[in-house]
N, C-alpha and C positions, 0 to 999 in steps of 0.2 A: 398159251394153250388154254382151251376151255372145253368143258364137257356139257352135254345137254341130255337130261333124262326126263322122261314123261312118267310121273308117278300117278297114282289113282286120282289125287285131288290137286295136283300142281305140276307145273313144268319147272324143273330145277336146272339152273345154269351155274356151273362152278368155274370161276376164273382163277387160273394159276399164274402167279407172277414169275415169269422167266427172264426178267430183265437182268441187268448187271448187279452192281452192289446195292445194298439196302433193300433186299427183297422183302416184300410184305406177305402176310398170311393170305391164304386163299380167300376169295370172296364168293359167297353163295347167294344167288338171287332166286327166289321162289315166287313164281307167278301163280296166284290162286284166282278163283272166280271173282273175288271182290277186293283183292288187295295184292300188293307185291311187297315181299320182305327182302331185305339185304342184310346178310350176316357176315361177320368177320371175327375170328378169334383175336383177343387182345391179350398178349402175353404179360403185360404189366398188371392187368386185373386178374389174369388166369380165368377168363370168362369169355363167352361169345357175346358180342355186342350186336343188337338187332335194331333196325329201324323198319317201320312199316309205312308204305306209301299207298294212298288211295289210287285207284286206276287212273283218275284224272291227273294226279300228281305224276304218276309214271309216264303218261302220255306227254305231259308238259316237259318233263325231264328229257325224254327222247327228242322232242322238238328243239329244246334248248341246245342240245349238243351240235346242232347244225346251223345255229344262228350267230350273228356277230353280237358283240357287247351291246346291251341296251335293256329297256324295260318293255315287256310284251304282255298282252292279254289274249288268251286263246278265244276264238269265236265259238259260240255254241253251235252244235250241229255240224 
């Protein structure tokens, strides 16, 4: 299951793990004008862990999800 919310400065997608055993914490993806953040609560640290992707990195990640194993370079434009 996932939710989508449009806030003032970001689009927020929350992914809820509904799988079988070994459920993971929710993942929150926030798309801003200049970057994308991915956050997940880490119970071992008792803190939220965040990574920040540039828009270029986010586009490459999206493309990579649909490609076979290999090394790629995105074309400009």
